[in-house]
BAPAKOL-446713 format. One record per residue: residue in three letters; chain; x, y, z of N, C-alpha, C, O in turn. Coordinates in pm, 1 decimal. Layout:
   resn   chain       n_xx       n_yy       n_zz      ca_xx      ca_yy      ca_zz       c_xx       c_yy       c_zz       o_xx       o_yy       o_zz
    ala       A          X          Y          Z          X          Y          Z          X          Y          Z          X          Y          Z
...
! end
This chain:
   resn   chain       n_xx       n_yy       n_zz      ca_xx      ca_yy      ca_zz       c_xx       c_yy       c_zz       o_xx       o_yy       o_zz
    met       A    -5440.9    -2664.2     8228.0    -5537.8    -2754.4     8284.8    -5675.2    -2720.6     8227.5    -5711.7    -2603.7     8215.4
    val       A    -5749.2    -2822.9     8192.9    -5882.6    -2802.9     8136.3    -5976.2    -2761.8     8249.2    -5977.2    -2823.1     8356.0
    asp       A    -6054.4    -2657.8     8224.5    -6149.5    -2607.5     8323.2    -6262.3    -2708.9     8340.2    -6336.6    -2736.3     8246.0
    leu       A    -6274.5    -2763.7     8459.0    -6375.7    -2866.6     8484.4    -6517.9    -2811.2     8477.8    -6612.1    -2886.8     8453.9
    ser       A    -6534.9    -2681.5     8498.4    -6669.7    -2624.6     8489.4    -6723.6    -2635.3     8346.6    -6844.4    -2646.6     8326.2
    leu       A    -6632.9    -2631.5     8247.6    -6676.4    -2648.8     8108.6    -6728.2    -2790.6     8084.8    -6830.1    -2810.2     8018.7
    val       A    -6657.8    -2887.6     8138.8    -6700.1    -3027.0     8124.0    -6831.0    -3050.5     8199.6    -6920.2    -3119.9     8150.8
    thr       A    -6841.4    -2992.4     8318.5    -6964.6    -3005.4     8397.1    -7082.3    -2943.2     8323.7    -7190.4    -3001.9     8318.4
    ala       A    -7062.2    -2824.1     8266.8    -7169.3    -2757.6     8191.4    -7208.7    -2841.1     8070.1    -7327.2    -2851.7     8038.3
    leu       A    -7112.2    -2899.6     8003.1    -7138.3    -2985.0     7887.6    -7226.7    -3102.8     7926.6    -7327.6    -3129.7     7861.3
    val       A    -7189.1    -3172.0     8031.7    -7265.2    -3289.5     8076.3    -7404.9    -3248.9     8122.9    -7503.2    -3315.6     8090.7
    thr       A    -7413.2    -3140.8     8197.7    -7543.5    -3094.3     8248.3    -7636.6    -3056.3     8133.6    -7753.7    -3094.1     8133.9
    asn       A    -7585.6    -2982.0     8036.1    -7667.9    -2939.6     7922.2    -7715.2    -3059.4     7839.9    -7830.7    -3063.5     7797.6
    leu       A    -7628.5    -3154.7     7817.5    -7669.2    -3273.0     7741.1    -7773.1    -3354.9     7817.8    -7867.7    -3406.3     7758.2
    lys       A    -7755.9    -3367.2     7949.1    -7852.4    -3442.5     8030.2    -7989.1    -3373.7     8027.2    -8092.4    -3439.4     8014.4
    thr       A    -7988.3    -3242.0     8039.0    -8114.6    -3167.5     8034.0    -8179.6    -3182.1     7896.5    -8301.5    -3196.0     7887.2
    ala       A    -8099.7    -3179.2     7790.0    -8153.6    -3195.4     7654.3    -8216.9    -3333.6     7638.9    -8322.5    -3346.7     7576.9
    ile       A    -8154.5    -3434.9     7693.9    -8211.5    -3570.8     7687.6    -8342.8    -3576.6     7763.7    -8439.4    -3636.6     7716.5
    asp       A    -8347.1    -3515.0     7880.7    -8471.2    -3512.0     7959.3    -8582.9    -3440.8     7882.3    -8698.0    -3484.5     7884.6
    ile       A    -8548.6    -3331.9     7814.8    -8648.8    -3259.7     7734.2    -8696.2    -3348.9     7620.6    -8815.2    -3353.9     7589.5
    gly       A    -8600.4    -3420.1     7558.3    -8637.5    -3511.0     7449.3    -8736.7    -3616.7     7496.0    -8827.9    -3652.7     7421.6
    lys       A    -8720.5    -3666.5     7617.3    -8813.1    -3767.1     7672.2    -8951.8    -3707.4     7697.4    -9053.4    -3772.8     7673.5
    thr       A    -8955.3    -3583.5     7745.7    -9085.3    -3522.2     7774.5    -9159.7    -3482.9     7647.3    -9282.5    -3475.1     7646.6
    val       A    -9083.2    -3457.6     7537.3    -9147.1    -3419.4     7411.2    -9236.2    -3532.9     7361.4    -9340.2    -3507.8     7300.5
    lys       A    -9196.8    -3655.9     7386.7    -9276.8    -3770.9     7342.6    -9417.3    -3766.9     7400.6    -9513.1    -3810.2     7336.7
    glu       A    -9428.6    -3715.1     7521.0    -9557.0    -3717.4     7591.1    -9644.4    -3596.3     7560.7    -9763.2    -3597.0     7593.0
    ile       A    -9587.8    -3491.8     7499.0    -9664.1    -3368.6     7472.2    -9740.8    -3386.0     7341.0    -9686.3    -3432.7     7240.9
    thr       A    -9868.2    -3347.3     7344.2    -9951.9    -3358.1     7224.6    -9971.7    -3223.4     7156.4   -10004.2    -3218.8     7037.8
    asp       A    -9952.9    -3114.5     7228.8    -9971.1    -2980.3     7172.0    -9845.6    -2942.8     7092.3    -9735.0    -2942.5     7146.2
    ile       A    -9863.5    -2911.6     6965.2    -9752.2    -2883.4     6874.0    -9673.4    -2759.3     6914.8    -9552.3    -2754.9     6893.5
    ser       A    -9738.1    -2658.8     6972.5    -9667.5    -2536.5     7013.5    -9576.2    -2565.9     7132.5    -9467.2    -2509.6     7142.4
    gln       A    -9619.7    -2652.6     7221.3    -9534.4    -2692.0     7334.0    -9414.8    -2775.0     7284.6    -9304.2    -2764.2     7337.4
    val       A    -9439.5    -2857.5     7182.7    -9331.1    -2938.4     7125.3    -9226.7    -2845.7     7064.1    -9106.6    -2866.1     7082.1
    arg       A    -9273.6    -2742.2     6990.4    -9179.6    -2646.8     6930.9    -9098.0    -2575.4     7038.1    -8976.6    -2560.1     7024.2
    asp       A    -9163.2    -2532.4     7143.4    -9093.3    -2463.2     7252.7    -8986.3    -2553.2     7315.3    -8874.8    -2509.2     7343.5
    lys       A    -9022.4    -2678.5     7336.1    -8928.0    -2774.5     7395.8    -8811.8    -2803.6     7299.4    -8697.8    -2818.3     7343.5
    val       A    -8839.7    -2812.0     7168.5    -8734.3    -2836.4     7069.6    -8638.6    -2717.1     7067.1    -8517.0    -2735.2     7061.0
    ile       A    -8692.1    -2597.3     7071.7    -8607.5    -2477.0     7074.3    -8522.2    -2475.7     7200.4    -8403.1    -2445.2     7194.4
    glu       A    -8581.7    -2508.3     7313.4    -8507.9    -2513.9     7439.8    -8396.7    -2619.8     7431.9    -8284.9    -2599.0     7478.9
    met       A    -8431.6    -2733.8     7370.7    -8335.4    -2841.9     7356.5    -8219.7    -2798.9     7263.6    -8103.9    -2831.5     7289.9
    gln       A    -8251.0    -2726.7     7156.3    -8147.9    -2679.1     7064.7    -8052.9    -2581.4     7134.2    -7931.6    -2585.3     7113.7
    glu       A    -8110.3    -2494.5     7216.0    -8026.8    -2399.4     7290.0    -7931.4    -2472.0     7384.3    -7815.1    -2434.2     7397.5
    leu       A    -7982.0    -2577.2     7450.1    -7896.9    -2654.9     7540.4    -7786.6    -2728.2     7463.6    -7672.5    -2735.9     7509.3
    ile       A    -7821.9    -2781.5     7347.4    -7722.4    -2852.8     7266.3    -7616.0    -2755.5     7216.9    -7497.5    -2788.7     7217.7
    leu       A    -7656.3    -2635.0     7173.7    -7559.4    -2533.7     7130.2    -7467.7    -2491.6     7245.2    -7347.4    -2473.2     7226.7
    ser       A    -7525.5    -2476.9     7362.4    -7445.4    -2442.4     7479.4    -7347.2    -2554.8     7512.2    -7232.2    -2528.8     7547.6
    ala       A    -7392.8    -2679.9     7500.3    -7305.6    -2795.2     7525.4    -7192.3    -2798.3     7422.7    -7077.6    -2826.3     7457.6
    gln       A    -7224.5    -2769.4     7295.4    -7121.0    -2766.2     7191.8    -7017.9    -2656.6     7220.1    -6898.0    -2675.9     7199.9
    ser       A    -7065.7    -2543.5     7266.3    -6975.6    -2432.7     7298.8    -6881.1    -2472.5     7412.5    -6761.3    -2444.8     7407.4
    ser       A    -6936.1    -2537.5     7514.5    -6853.8    -2584.0     7626.3    -6753.0    -2688.1     7578.9    -6637.8    -2687.8     7622.3
    ala       A    -6796.5    -2777.1     7489.9    -6707.6    -2881.1     7437.3    -6593.1    -2818.1     7357.3    -6478.5    -2861.3     7368.8
    met       A    -6623.9    -2716.4     7276.5    -6520.5    -2649.4     7196.9    -6420.6    -2578.3     7287.9    -6299.8    -2584.2     7264.9
    ala       A    -6471.7    -2510.8     7391.5    -6382.0    -2441.0     7483.7    -6291.8    -2541.2     7556.5    -6172.4    -2516.6     7573.3
    ala       A    -6349.0    -2653.8     7599.4    -6269.9    -2756.5     7666.7    -6165.8    -2815.8     7571.7    -6052.9    -2843.6     7612.1
    gln       A    -6204.1    -2834.8     7446.5    -6111.9    -2889.3     7347.9    -5995.9    -2791.6     7322.3    -5881.1    -2833.6     7308.1
    thr       A    -6026.4    -2663.7     7316.7    -5922.4    -2562.3     7298.5    -5824.8    -2563.2     7415.6    -5703.3    -2557.7     7396.4
    gln       A    -5878.5    -2570.1     7535.6    -5792.3    -2574.4     7654.1    -5708.0    -2701.9     7655.3    -5590.4    -2698.2     7691.7
    leu       A    -5766.8    -2813.0     7616.3    -5693.2    -2938.7     7611.2    -5578.7    -2929.4     7509.9    -5468.5    -2977.5     7536.1
    phe       A    -5604.5    -2868.3     7395.5    -5501.0    -2849.8     7294.7    -5385.5    -2765.6     7350.1    -5268.8    -2797.1     7326.4
    glu       A    -5418.0    -2658.4     7423.8    -5314.5    -2573.8     7484.2    -5233.5    -2653.2     7586.8    -5111.5    -2638.6     7594.1
    val       A    -5300.3    -2736.3     7665.3    -5230.5    -2819.2     7763.8    -5136.7    -2917.0     7692.9    -5023.9    -2938.1     7737.6
    leu       A    -5182.3    -2976.2     7583.6    -5098.4    -3069.2     7508.5    -4976.7    -2997.7     7449.1    -4866.7    -3052.9     7447.9
    gln       A    -4996.1    -2876.0     7400.3    -4883.7    -2797.8     7347.1    -4783.2    -2765.1     7457.2    -4662.5    -2779.3     7438.0
    asp       A    -4833.6    -2721.3     7572.9    -4746.3    -2691.3     7686.0    -4668.9    -2815.9     7728.4    -4549.9    -2808.8     7759.1
    asn       A    -4737.4    -2929.3     7729.5    -4674.9    -3055.6     7767.8    -4561.5    -3090.5     7671.1    -4452.8    -3129.5     7713.7
    ala       A    -4587.0    -3076.3     7541.7    -4484.5    -3105.8     7441.4    -4365.2    -3011.5     7457.1    -4250.4    -3054.4     7445.6
    glu       A    -4391.6    -2884.7     7483.2    -4284.3    -2786.9     7501.7    -4200.8    -2819.7     7625.4    -4078.1    -2810.9     7622.7
    leu       A    -4268.7    -2857.7     7734.0    -4196.9    -2894.1     7856.5    -4113.6    -3020.2     7837.0    -4003.1    -3030.5     7890.3
    lys       A    -4165.8    -3115.9     7761.1    -4088.2    -3237.3     7731.9    -3963.5    -3202.4     7651.4    -3855.8    -3257.3     7674.9
    his       A    -3979.2    -3110.7     7556.2    -3865.5    -3067.6     7474.5    -3760.0    -2999.2     7562.3    -3640.5    -3025.4     7548.0
    lys       A    -3804.4    -2911.8     7652.6    -3711.1    -2842.9     7742.1    -3642.8    -2942.6     7835.6    -3522.7    -2932.1     7860.2
    ala       A    -3718.1    -3038.3     7887.4    -3659.4    -3139.5     7976.3    -3555.5    -3222.7     7902.6    -3451.3    -3256.2     7958.8
    ala       A    -3583.4    -3255.9     7777.7    -3487.0    -3332.2     7697.4    -3360.3    -3250.3     7675.1    -3250.0    -3304.7     7679.4
    ala       A    -3375.2    -3119.8     7651.3    -3258.7    -3032.7     7631.3    -3175.6    -3023.5     7759.7    -3052.6    -3023.4     7754.7
    val       A    -3242.6    -3015.9     7873.1    -3172.1    -3011.4     8001.5    -3096.8    -3142.0     8024.0    -2981.0    -3140.4     8065.7
    asp       A    -3161.3    -3254.7     7996.9    -3096.0    -3385.3     8011.8    -2977.1    -3398.4     7917.6    -2872.3    -3450.9     7955.3
    glu       A    -2994.4    -3350.2     7794.8    -2886.4    -3358.0     7696.2    -2767.9    -3273.9     7740.9    -2653.4    -3318.0     7730.5
    trp       A    -2794.0    -3151.9     7791.0    -2685.6    -3067.6     7837.8    -2619.0    -3129.8     7960.9    -2496.6    -3124.8     7973.5
    ala       A    -2696.7    -3187.5     8050.6    -2638.7    -3250.3     8169.8    -2542.7    -3362.0     8129.4    -2436.8    -3377.7     8190.2
    ala       A    -2579.0    -3439.2     8027.7    -2491.4    -3546.5     7979.5    -2364.0    -3487.9     7919.6    -2255.1    -3540.6     7942.0
    thr       A    -2376.8    -3379.5     7844.0    -2260.3    -3314.2     7784.5    -2172.1    -3253.3     7893.2    -2050.5    -3272.4     7892.6
    ala       A    -2232.8    -3180.3     7986.1    -2157.0    -3111.0     8091.2    -2083.5    -3209.5     8181.4    -1976.5    -3177.4     8232.9
    ser       A    -2138.5    -3327.7     8201.1    -2074.4    -3425.0     8289.8    -1943.5    -3478.1     8230.5    -1864.9    -3540.5     8301.7
    arg       A    -1919.4    -3454.7     8103.7    -1796.4    -3499.7     8038.6    -1679.5    -3403.9     8062.7    -1566.1    -3434.6     8025.8
    tyr       A    -1705.6    -3289.4     8123.8    -1603.8    -3186.5     8142.4    -1584.9    -3154.7     8290.0    -1674.2    -3175.1     8372.3
    gln       A    -1465.2    -3104.1     8321.2    -1438.3    -3058.6     8456.9    -1373.2    -2921.1     8449.6    -1294.4    -2892.6     8359.4
    leu       A    -1407.4    -2836.9     8545.7    -1347.9    -2703.6     8551.9    -1206.1    -2718.8     8606.4    -1184.1    -2786.3     8707.0
    arg       A    -1111.8    -2656.2     8539.9     -972.0    -2670.1     8578.7     -906.4    -2533.2     8584.2     -933.6    -2445.6     8502.1
    asp       A     -818.7    -2516.9     8684.0     -739.6    -2395.1     8698.0     -610.5    -2415.8     8620.0     -532.2    -2505.4     8651.9
    phe       A     -588.2    -2334.4     8519.0     -468.8    -2345.6     8435.9     -359.7    -2248.4     8479.5     -262.7    -2226.9     8406.8
    gly       A     -375.0    -2191.0     8595.2     -274.8    -2099.2     8648.1     -302.1    -1955.7     8610.4     -371.1    -1926.8     8512.7
    ala       A     -247.2    -1868.0     8688.7     -260.0    -1722.9     8668.2     -406.0    -1679.1     8665.7     -440.7    -1581.8     8598.7
    gly       A     -491.7    -1751.0     8738.8     -633.1    -1713.6     8746.4     -713.8    -1743.5     8622.1     -820.9    -1686.1     8602.2
    thr       A     -664.1    -1832.2     8538.7     -735.3    -1867.3     8416.5     -799.0    -2004.4     8432.6     -731.3    -2102.9     8462.0
    phe       A     -929.7    -2009.0     8413.1    -1005.4    -2132.5     8425.8    -1069.5    -2167.2     8292.2    -1103.4    -2079.5     8212.7
    ala       A    -1085.1    -2295.7     8269.7    -1157.2    -2343.1     8151.1    -1209.4    -2482.6     8182.4    -1162.4    -2549.1     8274.7
    tyr       A    -1305.1    -2524.7     8105.6    -1355.5    -2661.2     8119.1    -1273.7    -2749.7     8026.1    -1251.0    -2717.2     7909.6
    glu       A    -1230.5    -2861.6     8081.0    -1146.2    -2953.0     8005.1    -1215.5    -3089.1     7996.5    -1277.5    -3135.4     8092.3
    leu       A    -1203.5    -3151.1     7880.9    -1261.1    -3283.6     7859.3    -1193.6    -3383.3     7952.9    -1071.0    -3394.1     7955.7
    arg       A    -1274.4    -3455.4     8028.8    -1219.3    -3558.0     8116.9    -1170.4    -3674.9     8031.1    -1241.5    -3717.8     7940.3
    pro       A    -1052.5    -3726.2     8057.5     -998.7    -3835.9     7974.9    -1090.0    -3958.7     7971.5    -1100.2    -4025.5     7868.6
    asp       A    -1156.3    -3988.5     8083.6    -1243.2    -4106.9     8087.3    -1374.1    -4086.7     8010.7    -1449.4    -4182.2     7991.4
    ala       A    -1402.1    -3963.3     7966.9    -1526.3    -3934.3     7894.1    -1498.6    -3890.8     7750.6    -1586.5    -3835.7     7684.4
    ala       A    -1378.9    -3914.7     7703.1    -1339.2    -3863.2     7571.3    -1415.6    -3928.1     7456.6    -1444.6    -3860.7     7357.8
    asn       A    -1449.0    -4055.2     7466.0    -1521.2    -4125.1     7358.9    -1457.6    -4102.6     7221.6    -1527.7    -4083.7     7122.1
    gly       A    -1325.6    -4104.8     7217.3    -1256.4    -4088.7     7090.0    -1226.9    -3944.9     7050.5    -1159.4    -3922.4     6950.1
    glu       A    -1275.0    -3847.3     7125.5    -1247.1    -3706.8     7094.0    -1108.4    -3670.5     7144.8    -1064.7    -3722.2     7247.6
    pro       A    -1039.0    -3582.4     7074.2     -907.8    -3538.2     7123.7     -924.7    -3446.5     7245.1    -1030.9    -3386.9     7263.5
    pro       A     -820.9    -3435.1     7327.4     -830.2    -3342.9     7441.6     -857.8    -3200.6     7391.9     -802.2    -3156.8     7291.2
    his       A     -943.6    -3130.4     7463.5     -974.8    -2992.0     7427.1    -1029.9    -2918.6     7548.4    -1061.2    -2979.0     7651.0
    arg       A    -1040.8    -2787.6     7534.2    -1090.3    -2700.7     7641.3    -1210.8    -2622.8     7589.9    -1222.1    -2591.0     7471.5
    leu       A    -1300.2    -2593.6     7684.0    -1420.1    -2516.1     7649.6    -1418.8    -2382.9     7722.8    -1367.4    -2371.2     7834.1
    cys       A    -1475.7    -2284.3     7658.4    -1488.5    -2150.4     7715.6    -1581.6    -2156.0     7837.1    -1694.9    -2202.7     7825.1
    pro       A    -1535.7    -2109.0     7954.6    -1622.6    -2113.0     8072.5    -1743.0    -2019.4     8061.4    -1849.2    -2049.0     8116.2
    thr       A    -1727.6    -1908.0     7991.9    -1839.5    -1815.0     7974.8    -1950.7    -1880.7     7892.2    -2067.7    -1877.7     7930.2
    cys       A    -1913.0    -1938.9     7780.6    -2011.7    -2006.4     7695.6    -2068.4    -2130.1     7765.4    -2187.3    -2159.7     7753.6
    phe       A    -1983.3    -2201.4     7837.4    -2026.2    -2323.0     7907.4    -2137.5    -2291.7     8007.2    -2234.1    -2367.2     8018.2
    glu       A    -2124.5    -2182.2     8079.0    -2227.0    -2142.8     8177.1    -2357.4    -2103.0     8109.0    -2462.6    -2099.6     8172.8
    gln       A    -2350.5    -2072.9     7980.0    -2470.6    -2042.5     7902.0    -2518.7    -2165.4     7825.7    -2599.2    -2155.4     7733.1
    arg       A    -2467.8    -2281.2     7866.3    -2504.9    -2410.5     7807.8    -2468.8    -2420.3     7659.7    -2543.6    -2474.8     7578.6
    lys       A    -2352.4    -2366.0     7627.8    -2301.0    -2375.3     7491.3    -2165.0    -2443.1     7497.8    -2084.3    -2412.7     7585.6
    arg       A    -2139.9    -2532.8     7407.3    -2012.5    -2604.2     7401.3    -1925.8    -2534.9     7296.1    -1938.1    -2561.7     7176.6
    ser       A    -1838.2    -2445.8     7341.9    -1755.7    -2366.9     7252.4    -1608.3    -2401.5     7275.4    -1551.0    -2368.9     7379.4
    leu       A    -1549.2    -2467.1     7177.9    -1409.5    -2507.8     7189.1    -1317.9    -2386.9     7178.1    -1335.5    -2301.5     7091.2
    leu       A    -1218.8    -2380.9     7268.4    -1120.0    -2274.6     7262.6    -1019.3    -2308.6     7153.3     -974.5    -2422.7     7141.4
    gln       A     -985.0    -2209.1     7075.0     -893.4    -2227.5     6962.4     -754.3    -2177.2     7000.2     -738.4    -2064.2     7046.5
    phe       A     -654.6    -2261.7     6980.1     -517.6    -2225.1     7010.8     -468.7    -2122.6     6908.0     -478.9    -2144.0     6787.2
    ile       A     -415.8    -2012.0     6958.2     -365.9    -1905.5     6870.7     -212.7    -1909.6     6864.8     -154.0    -1891.5     6758.1
    gly       A     -149.1    -1933.1     6978.3       -3.1    -1937.6     6981.2       48.5    -1917.4     7122.0      -25.7    -1928.3     7219.5
    his       A      176.4    -1887.8     7130.7      241.3    -1862.6     7259.8      270.3    -1713.9     7271.5      304.4    -1647.4     7173.6
    thr       A      256.2    -1663.7     7392.2      285.5    -1523.2     7416.6      434.7    -1506.7     7441.6      508.8    -1604.4     7452.6
    ala       A      476.1    -1384.2     7450.3      616.9    -1354.5     7478.5      657.1    -1404.2     7616.7      775.0    -1428.2     7642.5
    ser       A      559.6    -1419.6     7705.1      588.8    -1468.2     7840.6      560.0    -1617.7     7853.6      536.1    -1667.1     7963.8
    asp       A      562.1    -1689.3     7741.6      545.7    -1835.8     7737.0      410.5    -1885.1     7787.8      401.6    -1996.3     7839.8
    gln       A      307.4    -1806.4     7774.2      172.5    -1852.6     7805.8      107.7    -1902.7     7676.7      135.3    -1851.3     7568.3
    asp       A       21.9    -2002.8     7689.6      -55.9    -2048.7     7574.2     -172.1    -1952.9     7555.1     -246.0    -1923.8     7649.1
    phe       A     -187.6    -1905.1     7434.7     -292.8    -1808.1     7403.1     -403.7    -1879.8     7326.9     -381.0    -1934.7     7219.1
    tyr       A     -524.8    -1878.6     7384.8     -642.4    -1939.1     7324.2     -748.5    -1831.8     7306.7     -748.3    -1730.9     7377.1
    lys       A     -839.3    -1854.2     7212.1     -949.0    -1760.4     7187.3    -1078.8    -1838.3     7171.3    -1082.7    -1944.3     7108.7
    cys       A    -1184.1    -1783.4     7229.1    -1318.3    -1837.6     7207.4    -1377.3    -1757.5     7091.1    -1397.5    -1636.6     7102.0
    ile       A    -1403.9    -1824.4     6982.5    -1453.1    -1755.0     6863.2    -1594.6    -1698.0     6884.2    -1617.3    -1581.9     6850.1
    pro       A    -1690.3    -1774.6     6939.1    -1826.1    -1719.2     6953.8    -1836.2    -1595.1     7042.2    -1908.0    -1500.8     7008.9
    cys       A    -1763.4    -1594.9     7156.7    -1777.4    -1479.0     7246.4    -1656.5    -1386.4     7242.5    -1653.9    -1285.6     7313.1
    ala       A    -1556.3    -1419.0     7161.1    -1437.0    -1336.0     7138.8    -1353.6    -1314.0     7264.9    -1277.9    -1217.1     7272.0
    gln       A    -1365.9    -1400.8     7363.2    -1287.8    -1390.2     7486.1    -1149.6    -1451.8     7464.7    -1137.3    -1557.2     7402.3
    asp       A    -1045.6    -1385.7     7516.6     -909.0    -1436.2     7508.5     -874.1    -1506.4     7638.5     -916.6    -1463.8     7745.9
    tyr       A     -796.5    -1614.4     7629.3     -752.8    -1690.4     7746.1     -603.4    -1713.7     7736.3     -552.3    -1755.7     7632.5
    phe       A     -533.5    -1685.8     7846.0     -390.3    -1706.9     7854.6     -366.7    -1811.9     7961.9     -390.7    -1787.0     8080.1
    phe       A     -320.1    -1928.1     7921.5     -302.5    -2040.1     8012.8     -157.7    -2050.5     8057.3      -64.8    -2033.8     7978.4
    gly       A     -141.1    -2078.6     8185.4       -7.8    -2096.6     8242.4       42.5    -1969.1     8306.9       -2.1    -1858.6     8276.0
    ala       A      137.0    -1988.3     8397.5      194.5    -1873.5     8467.6      288.0    -1798.6     8372.4      353.0    -1857.7     8286.1
    arg       A      292.0    -1671.1     8390.6      382.1    -1589.1     8308.8      525.5    -1621.5     8345.7      559.9    -1631.4     8463.5
    gln       A      606.7    -1637.4     8246.8      749.0    -1663.7     8267.1      823.9    -1535.4     8235.0      810.7    -1478.7     8126.5
    ser       A      900.8    -1492.3     8329.6      980.2    -1372.4     8299.8     1106.3    -1416.9     8227.9     1176.9    -1507.8     8271.6
    arg       A     1131.3    -1353.0     8121.0     1250.2    -1384.8     8042.0     1362.5    -1290.7     8085.2     1340.9    -1172.0     8109.6
    pro       A     1481.2    -1346.4     8093.8     1593.6    -1257.2     8130.0     1616.8    -1153.8     8020.0     1596.7    -1180.4     7901.5
    ala       A     1658.4    -1038.9     8061.7     1686.5     -932.6     7965.6     1803.2     -976.2     7877.3     1897.4    -1039.6     7925.0
    pro       A     1797.1     -942.7     7751.1     1907.6     -982.6     7663.4     2039.2     -918.8     7710.1     2043.4     -803.6     7753.2
    lys       A     2143.0     -996.4     7700.0     2274.5     -946.8     7743.0     2328.2     -852.0     7637.1     2322.2     -878.4     7517.1
    arg       A     2379.7     -743.4     7685.2     2441.9     -646.8     7595.5     2592.2     -653.8     7617.4     2641.1     -647.8     7730.2
    thr       A     2659.2     -665.8     7513.8     2804.8     -663.3     7526.6     2851.2     -522.9     7495.1     2820.1     -464.8     7391.1
    val       A     2923.3     -474.1     7585.1     2973.0     -337.4     7569.3     3125.5     -344.0     7574.3     3184.0     -400.1     7667.0
    ser       A     3185.3     -287.9     7476.9     3332.4     -284.0     7478.0     3377.9     -167.2     7563.3     3301.8      -73.1     7585.9
    arg       A     3498.8     -172.5     7609.7     3551.0      -65.6     7694.7     3555.7       67.0     7620.0     3530.0      172.9     7677.1
    ser       A     3587.6       60.0     7496.7     3600.9      185.2     7424.2     3465.3      250.5     7404.0     3454.5      372.7     7414.3
    ser       A     3361.0      172.4     7375.3     3229.3      233.4     7356.7     3170.7      278.3     7488.3     3087.1      368.7     7489.8
    phe       A     3211.7      218.3     7599.7     3162.0      257.0     7729.2     3210.4      398.1     7764.1     3132.6      477.7     7816.6
    trp       A     3335.8      430.3     7736.3     3394.8      557.5     7774.5     3367.5      666.7     7672.8     3400.8      782.9     7696.2
    glu       A     3307.1      630.8     7560.3     3282.3      733.2     7457.8     3182.9      837.8     7502.7     3191.6      953.9     7462.7
    gly       A     3090.4      798.0     7583.9     2988.5      893.7     7627.5     3037.4      986.8     7735.4     2964.4     1079.1     7771.6
    tyr       A     3156.3      968.7     7789.0     3204.8     1050.6     7899.6     3304.4     1148.6     7857.6     3354.5     1225.0     7940.2
! end
């Protein structure tokens, strides 16, 4: 905010300088005219100083305003992006943001890292493969977080065929 005292000082100094200029017309003594001109110059210099300070403050306010507009635009842009996703539980305590089908706009279905999402970053999870327990294994490349989607499936132990003769060999 521009300091109003600077603007007030500017106006006051200029008004006083004008008043001095009017009185100089009526003075006939050259030494008094010089004194009044010097006084008027000092007031004009003071007014210029106040004007420069006010201009500097105004420039700072304009810069702050531009920065705030930029931040507000970034917040609005992220809000539009974030509204396209919903947090979903993929089982086994694994959560991720998933693209809502009605907001796809031609993009294929995908999932976003919840850690990056909370930091206002759109980081697509990359499918790595399936685990031995039939979970989908995804990785977030930027934050290196691993995600295992789906409940763990226990696989039956492989059947061992044992012949009678090999069974009794150990006894």
